[in-house]
C-alpha positions in Angstrom: 77.9 -17.5 13.2 80.4 -16.7 10.6 79.5 -13.0 10.6 79.3 -12.8 14.5 82.8 -14.4 14.6 84.4 -12.0 12.0 82.6 -9.0 13.7 84.1 -10.0 17.0 87.5 -10.7 15.5 87.4 -7.2 13.8 86.7 -5.1 17.1 88.6 -7.2 19.7 92.1 -7.0 18.1 91.9 -3.4 18.0 90.8 -2.9 21.6 93.6 -5.3 22.7 96.3 -3.2 20.6 94.8 0.0 22.3 95.1 -1.2 25.6 98.7 -2.1 25.6 101.3 0.3 25.9 104.6 -1.0 24.6 107.8 0.2 26.2 110.9 0.6 24.4 113.8 1.3 26.4 116.9 4.0 25.8 116.9 5.7 22.5 115.4 3.0 20.1 112.5 5.5 19.4 115.0 8.4 18.4 117.5 8.7 15.4 119.2 11.4 17.5 119.1 13.3 20.8 120.9 16.5 21.5 121.7 18.6 24.5 123.0 22.2 24.3 124.7 23.9 27.4 125.6 27.5 26.7 126.9 27.5 23.2 128.1 23.9 23.2 126.1 21.1 21.6 126.3 17.5 22.6 124.7 14.6 20.8 124.1 11.0 21.3 125.7 9.8 18.1 128.9 11.7 18.9 128.9 12.2 22.8 127.5 8.8 24.0 129.4 7.0 26.7 129.0 3.1 27.4 129.1 2.0 31.1 128.3 -1.5 32.0 126.7 -2.3 28.5 124.3 1.0 28.7 124.9 4.2 26.7 124.8 7.6 28.3 124.4 10.9 26.6 127.4 12.8 28.5 127.5 16.5 28.6 130.0 19.0 30.3 128.8 21.7 32.8 130.4 24.6 34.6 127.6 25.6 36.9 125.5 23.5 39.4 122.2 25.0 38.2 122.6 24.7 34.5 120.1 25.4 31.9 120.1 23.2 29.0 118.1 22.9 25.6 117.1 19.5 24.7 116.0 18.3 21.2 114.7 14.8 20.3 114.5 13.6 16.6 112.0 10.7 16.3 112.7 7.7 13.8 111.0 8.4 10.6 108.7 5.5 10.9 107.4 6.4 14.6 104.3 8.6 14.2 104.9 10.5 17.5 102.5 13.5 18.1 103.6 14.3 21.7 106.3 13.8 24.3 105.7 14.3 28.0 108.7 14.4 30.6 108.0 12.8 33.9 108.7 14.7 37.1 112.0 14.5 38.7 113.5 16.2 41.7 116.9 16.4 39.8 115.6 19.2 37.2 112.9 21.6 36.5 111.2 21.9 33.0 110.9 25.5 32.4 109.8 25.0 28.7 107.5 22.2 28.0 108.3 19.8 25.1 106.8 21.1 21.8 107.2 20.0 18.1 109.1 21.9 15.5 109.2 20.4 11.9 110.5 17.0 12.4 111.8 17.4 16.2 110.7 18.0 19.6 112.3 20.6 21.8 112.2 21.8 25.5 114.2 23.4 28.0 115.4 22.2 31.4 117.1 23.5 34.7 119.5 20.9 36.3 119.7 21.3 40.1 123.3 20.6 41.9 124.5 18.6 39.1 127.7 17.6 41.2 125.6 15.7 43.6 123.0 14.2 41.5 123.0 10.3 41.0 121.5 8.4 38.3 120.5 11.3 36.3 117.9 10.5 33.4 114.9 11.9 31.5 111.9 9.6 31.6 109.7 10.2 28.7 106.1 9.3 27.6 105.8 9.1 23.9 102.2 9.6 22.4 101.8 8.1 19.1 99.0 9.0 16.5 97.3 5.6 17.1 97.0 6.6 20.9 99.6 4.3 21.9 102.0 5.3 24.6 105.4 4.4 24.8 107.9 4.9 27.8 111.5 5.8 27.1 114.6 6.4 29.3 117.3 8.8 28.3 120.3 8.3 30.4 122.4 11.4 31.3 126.1 11.7 32.3 127.1 15.2 33.5 131.0 15.8 33.1 132.9 18.7 34.5 136.2 19.8 34.5 138.0 19.8 37.5 141.9 21.0 38.2 143.9 21.1 41.1 146.8 23.7 41.5 149.3 23.5 44.5 151.3 26.9 45.2 152.9 26.6 48.7 154.3 29.7 50.3 157.4 27.9 51.5 158.9 24.4 51.0 159.9 23.7 54.5 158.5 20.9 56.7 159.4 19.4 60.1 159.3 16.1 61.4 156.3 15.3 63.5 154.7 18.7 62.6 151.4 19.0 60.7 151.4 21.7 58.2 148.2 23.2 56.6 148.1 24.5 52.8 145.3 25.4 50.4 144.8 23.5 47.2 143.5 25.6 44.4 140.6 24.2 42.4 137.9 25.5 40.1 135.3 23.0 41.4 135.9 22.0 45.1 132.3 20.3 45.3 133.6 17.9 42.7 136.5 16.7 44.9 136.4 13.8 47.2 138.3 14.8 50.2 139.9 12.2 52.5 140.4 13.3 56.1 142.7 10.5 57.0 146.3 10.4 56.6 147.9 8.3 54.1 150.6 5.7 55.4 153.8 4.6 54.4 154.9 7.6 52.6 157.7 9.9 53.0 155.3 12.8 53.4 151.7 11.7 54.5 148.8 13.8 53.6 145.1 14.2 54.2 142.5 16.5 52.6 139.6 18.4 54.0 136.9 20.9 52.6 136.4 23.8 55.0 134.4 26.9 54.1 134.4 25.9 50.3 138.1 25.7 50.5 140.2 22.6 49.9 142.7 22.3 52.7 145.8 19.8 52.5 147.7 18.8 55.5 151.3 17.4 55.4 153.0 15.3 57.9 156.7 14.5 56.9 158.4 11.3 58.0 161.9 11.5 56.5 164.6 14.1 56.8 166.1 15.8 53.7 164.3 16.5 50.6 161.2 14.7 49.8 158.4 14.7 47.3 154.7 14.5 48.0 152.4 13.0 45.5 148.8 14.1 45.9 146.2 12.0 44.1 142.5 13.0 44.5 139.4 11.6 43.3 136.3 13.4 41.8 132.4 12.9 42.5 131.7 13.2 38.6 133.8 12.1 36.0 135.7 13.7 33.1 136.9 12.3 29.7 140.6 12.1 29.0 142.5 12.7 25.8 141.2 9.2 24.7 137.7 9.6 25.5 138.0 7.4 28.5 135.8 8.0 31.6 138.0 9.1 34.6 137.5 9.8 38.1 141.1 10.1 39.1 142.7 13.4 38.8 146.3 14.0 37.5 148.6 13.6 40.5 150.0 17.0 42.1 153.7 16.8 42.8 155.7 19.0 45.1 159.0 18.9 46.7 159.7 19.9 50.2 162.9 20.2 52.6 162.2 18.3 55.6 163.9 19.2 58.5 164.3 17.9 62.1 161.7 18.7 65.0 161.1 21.8 66.2 158.8 23.1 68.9 155.3 23.2 67.7 153.1 25.9 68.8 149.8 24.6 70.4 146.8 26.8 70.5 144.5 27.0 73.4 140.8 27.5 73.1 140.9 29.7 76.2 143.0 32.8 75.6 142.7 34.5 79.0 142.9 32.5 82.3 142.3 34.0 85.8 144.4 33.4 88.5 142.6 32.9 91.8 142.3 30.3 94.8 139.7 28.3 92.6 141.8 28.0 89.4 145.0 27.2 91.3 143.7 24.4 93.3 141.2 22.8 90.9 142.4 24.1 87.6 140.4 25.0 84.6 139.6 22.8 81.6 141.1 24.0 78.2 141.4 22.5 74.9 145.0 22.2 73.6 146.2 21.3 69.9 147.1 17.8 69.2 150.8 16.7 69.4 152.0 13.4 69.3 154.6 14.2 71.8 152.2 14.7 74.6 150.9 11.6 76.5 147.7 11.2 78.1 147.0 11.2 82.0 150.2 13.0 82.5 151.3 16.4 84.0 153.5 18.8 81.9 155.3 21.8 83.4 154.7 25.2 81.8 157.4 27.8 82.3 158.9 30.9 80.7 162.3 29.5 79.3 163.1 27.0 76.7 166.3 25.9 78.7 166.4 24.4 82.1 165.6 26.7 85.2 162.8 28.6 83.9 160.1 30.0 86.4 157.0 27.8 86.7 154.0 29.5 85.2 151.3 26.8 85.1 151.0 23.0 85.0 149.2 21.1 82.3 147.4 17.8 82.9 146.5 15.8 79.6 143.1 14.3 80.2 141.8 12.9 77.0 141.5 13.2 73.1 138.6 15.0 71.6 136.8 14.1 68.3 137.8 17.7 66.9 141.5 16.7 67.0 142.2 18.7 70.4 143.4 17.3 73.7 141.3 18.1 76.8 143.5 19.2 79.5 143.5 20.6 83.1 145.7 23.9 83.5 146.5 25.0 87.0 148.0 28.6 86.8 150.6 29.7 89.6 151.7 33.3 88.5 150.7 36.0 86.3 151.8 36.1 82.7 151.2 38.4 79.6 151.5 37.9 75.8 154.1 40.3 75.7 156.3 38.4 78.1 157.1 35.9 75.4 156.3 32.3 74.8 155.6 29.6 77.3 157.3 26.3 76.9 155.4 22.9 77.6 158.1 20.7 79.1 158.6 17.2 80.2 160.8 17.6 83.2 163.3 20.2 81.7 162.9 19.1 78.0 160.8 21.6 75.9 158.3 19.7 73.9 156.3 22.6 72.6 155.4 26.0 73.0 152.2 28.2 73.5 151.0 31.6 74.8 148.1 32.7 76.9 147.6 35.4 79.4 147.3 34.6 83.1 145.7 37.6 84.9 144.3 38.5 88.3 140.7 38.3 89.1 138.9 41.4 88.0 138.7 43.9 90.7 137.2 47.3 90.9 139.3 49.9 93.0 137.5 52.9 92.2 134.4 54.4 90.6 134.3 57.9 89.4 131.6 60.0 87.6 133.0 62.7 85.5 130.3 65.5 85.2 130.2 68.2 82.6 132.7 70.8 83.3 135.3 68.3 84.8 133.7 67.7 88.1 134.2 64.4 89.6 132.6 62.4 92.2 130.6 58.9 92.5 127.0 60.6 91.9 124.9 60.9 89.0 121.9 63.1 88.5 118.5 62.0 86.8 118.4 62.5 83.0 122.3 63.5 83.2 124.8 62.1 80.7 128.1 61.5 82.2 131.3 59.6 81.6 131.7 56.9 84.2 135.4 55.8 85.1 136.3 52.3 86.5 139.7 51.8 87.8 141.0 48.3 88.9 142.7 45.0 87.7 141.8 42.8 84.7 139.1 45.2 83.6 139.5 44.1 79.8 137.9 40.9 80.4 135.1 42.1 82.4 131.5 42.7 80.9 130.1 45.6 82.9 126.5 46.3 83.3 124.7 49.1 85.2 121.4 48.8 86.8 118.7 51.0 85.1 121.4 53.1 83.3 121.5 53.6 79.7 124.8 53.0 78.1 126.1 54.8 74.6 128.6 52.8 72.5 131.6 54.9 71.5 135.1 54.0 70.1 136.6 57.1 71.6 136.3 55.8 75.2 139.2 54.4 77.0 139.3 50.7 77.7 142.4 49.1 79.2 143.2 46.2 81.7 143.3 49.1 84.6 140.8 51.7 83.3 137.6 51.5 81.5 135.2 54.4 80.7 131.5 54.3 79.8 129.2 57.1 78.5 126.0 56.6 80.6 122.7 58.4 81.2 120.4 58.1 84.1 116.8 58.0 83.1 114.8 61.1 84.1 112.2 58.6 85.9 114.8 56.5 87.8 113.8 55.1 91.0 117.0 53.4 92.2 119.0 55.4 94.9 122.0 53.1 94.5 123.0 52.0 90.9 124.6 48.5 91.2 127.5 47.7 88.9 127.5 44.1 87.5 130.2 42.1 85.9 128.2 40.1 83.7 125.3 38.8 85.8 127.1 39.1 89.3 127.2 42.2 91.5 130.7 43.6 92.0 129.5 45.3 95.3 130.2 48.6 93.7 127.5 51.1 93.0 126.8 54.7 91.9 124.7 56.9 94.0 121.7 58.7 92.6 121.4 62.2 93.8 118.6 64.8 93.0 119.6 67.9 91.5 120.3 70.8 93.9 121.4 73.6 91.6 120.6 77.1 92.2 117.9 78.5 90.1 117.4 82.1 88.9 114.9 83.7 91.2 112.0 84.0 88.5 110.2 81.4 90.6 110.0 84.0 93.8 107.2 86.4 93.4 106.8 89.5 95.6 103.4 91.5 96.0 103.7 94.9 97.7 100.4 96.2 96.2 100.7 95.5 92.7 99.9 91.6 92.7 102.7 88.9 92.6 105.7 89.9 90.4 108.8 87.8 89.8 111.6 89.2 91.6 113.8 88.7 88.7 112.0 91.2 86.8 111.8 93.8 89.4 114.3 96.8 89.2 116.7 97.2 92.2 115.0 100.4 93.4 111.2 100.9 93.3 109.4 103.8 94.2 105.9 103.2 95.7 103.5 106.3 96.3 100.8 104.3 98.5 100.6 102.8 101.5 102.0 99.1 101.6 99.2 97.2 103.8 101.8 94.2 103.5 104.6 92.5 101.5 103.9 88.9 100.5 106.3 86.6 99.1 105.1 83.7 97.1 106.6 80.8 95.3 105.9 79.5 91.7 107.4 75.9 92.1 106.4 74.8 88.8 109.2 77.2 87.2 112.1 75.3 88.8 112.2 72.1 86.8 111.3 73.1 83.4 112.2 72.7 79.7 114.1 69.5 80.3 116.5 71.0 82.9 116.5 69.9 86.5 117.6 72.2 89.3 115.9 70.6 92.3 115.2 71.9 95.9 116.1 75.6 96.5 117.5 76.8 99.9 116.9 80.6 100.0 117.8 83.0 102.8 115.5 86.3 102.8 116.8 89.3 105.0 114.6 92.4 105.5 116.0 95.8 106.5 113.6 98.8 107.2 115.1 102.1 107.5 113.7 105.7 108.0 113.7 108.7 105.4 117.2 109.8 106.9 118.6 106.2 106.4 118.4 105.4 110.1 118.1 101.7 110.8 114.6 100.8 112.2 114.5 97.0 112.0 116.2 93.8 110.7 114.5 90.6 110.2 115.3 87.2 108.4 113.8 84.2 107.0 116.6 81.6 107.2 116.7 78.4 104.9 113.4 78.9 103.2 113.2 75.4 101.3 111.2 75.6 98.0 110.7 72.2 96.2 109.8 71.9 92.5 106.2 71.5 91.9 104.0 68.7 90.2 105.1 69.8 86.6 108.5 68.2 87.3 109.3 64.7 86.5 111.2 64.1 89.7 108.1 65.7 91.9 107.6 62.4 93.6 111.3 62.3 94.8 111.3 65.9 96.2 108.8 65.3 98.8 109.9 67.0 101.9 107.8 68.2 105.1 109.9 71.2 105.2 109.2 72.1 101.6 107.5 75.8 101.6 104.3 76.0 99.6 102.6 79.0 101.7 103.1 82.8 101.0 105.5 84.5 103.5 104.3 87.9 105.1 106.6 90.4 106.2 104.2 92.0 108.7 104.3 88.5 110.5 107.9 89.1 111.4 108.3 92.9 111.5 107.7 94.8 114.7 107.3 98.3 112.8 104.5 97.2 110.3 104.7 98.2 106.7 101.5 100.4 106.9 102.9 102.5 109.7 106.0 103.4 108.0 106.7 107.3 107.2 107.2 108.7 103.8 110.5 107.7 102.2 111.1 105.1 104.3 112.7 102.1 102.9 112.3 98.4 103.0 115.3 96.5 101.5 114.7 92.7 100.8 117.7 90.5 99.9 117.2 87.2 98.5 120.0 84.6 98.4 120.8 81.0 97.9 122.2 79.2 101.0 125.7 78.4 99.4 126.2 75.5 101.7 123.5 73.6 100.2 124.4 74.5 96.7 128.0 73.7 96.7 129.3 77.1 97.1 127.1 78.5 94.3 123.9 80.7 94.3 122.3 83.9 93.2 121.8 87.2 95.1 118.9 89.5 94.4 118.3 92.8 96.3 115.3 95.1 96.1 114.8 98.4 98.0 111.1 99.7 97.9 110.8 103.4 98.9 107.5 104.8 100.2 107.4 107.6 97.8 105.8 111.0 98.6 105.1 113.9 96.1 105.0 116.9 98.6 105.6 117.8 102.1 103.5 120.5 104.1 105.3 121.8 107.1 105.8 125.2 109.0 108.9 127.0 108.2 110.5 130.1 109.5 112.7 132.3 107.2 114.3 135.4 107.3 113.9 137.6 104.0 116.1 140.5 103.6 116.4 143.3 101.4 112.9 143.1 100.0 111.7 145.2 97.3 107.9 145.7 98.3 105.4 147.4 96.1 102.5 148.9 98.0 99.1 149.4 96.3 99.0 153.0 97.8 102.6 153.8 96.4 103.6 154.4 92.8 107.1 152.9 93.1 108.9 150.1 95.1 110.1 151.1 98.4 113.7 150.9 99.0 115.5 147.9 100.1 114.2 147.2 103.6 115.9 145.3 106.5 115.7 141.8 107.6 112.2 140.6 107.9 110.6 137.6 109.7 108.2 135.2 107.7 106.4 132.3 109.5 104.9 130.4 106.4 102.9 126.9 106.5 105.2 125.7 103.7 104.3 123.0 100.9 107.6 121.4 99.5 107.6 119.2 96.3 109.6 116.0 95.8 111.1 115.1 92.4 108.9 112.2 91.1 112.2 110.3 89.9 114.7 110.9 92.8 114.5 109.4 96.3 113.7 112.0 99.1 114.8 115.0 96.9 113.0 118.4 96.6 112.2 120.4 93.8 113.7 123.7 93.8 110.6 125.6 94.7 108.3 125.9 97.8 104.8 127.5 98.2 103.5 128.6 101.5 100.9 131.0 103.4 101.7 132.9 106.8 102.5 136.0 108.4 105.2 138.5 107.3 106.8 140.9 109.6 108.4 143.5 107.3 111.7 145.1 108.7 111.1 143.1 111.9 114.7 143.8 113.1 114.6 147.6 112.5 114.0 149.2 115.8 115.1 152.8 114.8 112.3 155.3 115.9 112.0 156.8 112.4 111.3 153.7 110.6 108.3 153.9 108.5 108.2 150.6 107.0 107.7 148.2 109.9 104.3 146.4 109.4 102.7 143.1 109.7 100.7 141.6 107.0 99.3 138.0 105.7 101.3 136.8 102.9 101.2 134.2 100.0 104.9 133.4 99.6 106.9 131.4 97.0 110.6 130.7 97.2 113.4 129.3 95.0 116.3 127.7 96.6 119.1 125.4 95.8 118.7 121.8 96.3 122.0 120.8 97.1 122.3 118.9 100.4 126.0 119.5 101.3 125.3 123.3 101.6 124.5 124.6 105.1 123.8 128.2 104.2 121.9 129.4 101.2 120.1 132.4 99.9 116.9 131.7 98.5 114.7 134.2 96.4 111.4 135.0 97.5 108.3 136.2 95.5 105.0 136.9 96.7 102.1 139.2 97.9 99.8 139.7 100.6 98.1 142.5 102.9 99.7 144.7 105.5 97.3 144.7 108.4 98.8 148.1 109.9 98.6 150.3 106.9 95.7 148.3 105.4 97.0 147.9 101.9 98.0 145.2 99.5 101.5 144.6 98.5 103.8 142.6 96.3 107.3 141.7 97.2 110.5 140.3 95.8 113.8 139.6 97.3 116.6 137.3 98.6 116.5 135.7 102.1 118.6 133.5 104.3 118.2 129.8 104.8 120.1 127.9 107.3 120.3 123.9 106.8 120.9 122.4 110.5 
């Protein structure tokens, strides 16, 4: 039994010791704790502060998220092998606790130190004998906070609240009080707005007065005696307090519209608070501080608002601009305060003009066009115009005033609307822009003509065409897909076609016309669906369908003149003209010709010499004339023919021996000038005299009369 009892005691007591986790509060487990912020070291032995009987390790910080290095020096008798820091939302452990020689070290990042309350490090100490000890290290963050006051002027006015800025290096550590102090010569309140500490002063006594501004901090600081302080040194400043002056009361609405509704029912506005204005009372607003000013509006004070404003009903009665001067809020004829806002007429559009490229003005816009839109009227500066289905480009160079506003707009290529409404915000103004399809004259490369060589664009044809074959017909066709091409739009084309037919001498044979032929752009145009018209011409035009004298029945060197021209009435006085002349070219002419060679030198085969110059002969020849290939109806200077020659036909003397008749092959050289009536050609030829039965050769001049 003894052995059993001893063994039990031996094993049970250590087990009880192991299961218990003694907890020693605060720093009893450490002989020293240090915390280093930037280059400054704070220790528990030197920087501890007692608050309500408990010690805090204090340290100064300048940043809300400060990184600190903490070292723990355990007591010499405590055999601590490991330290854990419990999780906290007040900081992050960025370097875990690890042991170096006789101390433990870690690094933490504090979060928003100014707003942290009850900051502490909760530790778990692990001893060698597996005993865990809990320990709490209470920390006290301190920060230096200063307040400086540099007012721009030193004047205050009775009853007028004035705002200043207080300069501080740590605005988050200031406890602002938005309620005015009471019973002071100059009451004050503070407020933090957009990370700035604002000071509001309200004087109560005339003359020179001093304001004493006392502020509290969120986190404390140590004074020169190492005492913990929350009250900042008071800020003193002297001011000269003067009597009442008219306070400027701002309104939340800067532009008020005068119309029947606002004049009768009024408009709600928010007015700056003034102690001089009573609720549920109507005040006069006029344009003079003294009595007798013109009534501009009335203000009815309705109720106070939580934002420090007064909700009012304003009824305007006449127009007012900021440049006209201040408005005075009066109780009867006594001016209480001043304000300023505009009272303008309702937005009204008097005219809408589209300025096209080149300075042209109208109220139309074309698909795909970029133009300047000009709106003229009243109170346009407070309007927000929108244009149905139009693209609007922003530009600082566009004019925008109360009476004129200009916009750079573009109508989409695929726009459907025929009337583009103008909106002011989400309401129709009753004004609109008309969408007009293009109807600009296009070069005539979309018109083809076929006179026997296939369709050829008339824009590529020369003015004069020489055609040596019979023209069966002249056909005019239209390549509609060439009108709207390359991102440029021309729209419908109205073309007049005039045909004039003349003979070789220039005498008029016939005149015919195709009037107002309408050609619409083809399916390749993005606007094809909007050009549909029953009168659009898609079929070829045949000249023989309207000509009495058909083209295939015309004589040589007849002229077919075709003139294409835009109908200028349909194209705003603009258009192109193209004239083409087609001549029925011939290379030669075969005809009977009578000539009178004279003074011929004839060499007979039966004679050794030329006979002397003879008299006037008569030649009747089937003559072939040749036309110049590059000139219109102009002969070459030579002719060739075969016929009968009566040699010396007009020599009737009885002793004439050279009279004879022969068959002759005759060539002639003669001038080609048309203005000469009488010419003397040169004849060369040969033949056979029937009387003498001999061959002959001749050369000599002749007489040619052009009638």
